[in-house]
C-alpha positions in Angstrom: 12.6 -20.7 -32.4 14.1 -16.5 -33.0 15.3 -15.9 -36.7 18.7 -17.6 -37.4 21.1 -17.7 -39.7 24.1 -19.6 -40.8 27.3 -17.4 -42.1 30.3 -19.1 -43.9 33.5 -17.6 -41.9 36.6 -19.1 -43.8 36.0 -22.9 -43.5 33.7 -22.8 -40.5 29.9 -22.3 -40.2 28.6 -19.7 -37.6 25.3 -20.1 -36.3 24.0 -16.8 -35.4 20.5 -15.8 -33.7 19.9 -11.8 -34.6 23.3 -10.4 -34.6 24.5 -12.9 -31.7 26.8 -15.6 -32.8 25.8 -19.0 -30.7 27.9 -21.5 -32.2 31.0 -22.3 -34.8 30.7 -25.7 -36.4 32.6 -27.3 -39.5 29.6 -28.0 -41.8 26.6 -26.6 -42.8 24.8 -29.9 -42.4 25.6 -30.5 -38.8 24.4 -26.8 -38.3 21.4 -27.2 -40.1 21.1 -30.4 -37.7 22.0 -28.6 -34.5 19.0 -26.0 -35.2 16.3 -28.5 -35.9 17.3 -30.1 -32.8 17.5 -27.3 -30.1 14.1 -25.8 -32.0 12.7 -29.5 -31.0 13.5 -29.2 -27.6 12.9 -25.3 -27.2 8.9 -26.8 -27.9 9.0 -29.6 -25.3 7.8 -28.9 -21.8 10.3 -28.3 -19.2 10.8 -31.6 -16.9 9.9 -31.2 -13.5 12.6 -29.9 -11.0 13.5 -32.1 -8.4 15.3 -31.4 -5.4 16.7 -34.5 -4.7 19.2 -34.3 -7.8 20.6 -30.3 -8.2 21.1 -29.4 -11.7 22.6 -26.7 -13.5 21.3 -23.6 -12.4 20.6 -24.6 -8.6 23.1 -23.7 -5.9 24.9 -26.9 -4.2 24.3 -27.2 -0.5 27.2 -25.9 2.0 29.3 -28.9 2.9 30.2 -28.2 6.6 
């Protein structure tokens, strides 16, 4: 995973990748867990795409 940082702003923690803020959470522990989970997901092989069940990123067929 790219370089990331966890920055405390007020009572919240902001996860940043480079200079881009990605998400805001209420605890550092939660931020650490989400980063770990994301890194594991990025290392997995992508699931095969099926035309039967459109998902995010696919255009839905036009209805008559």
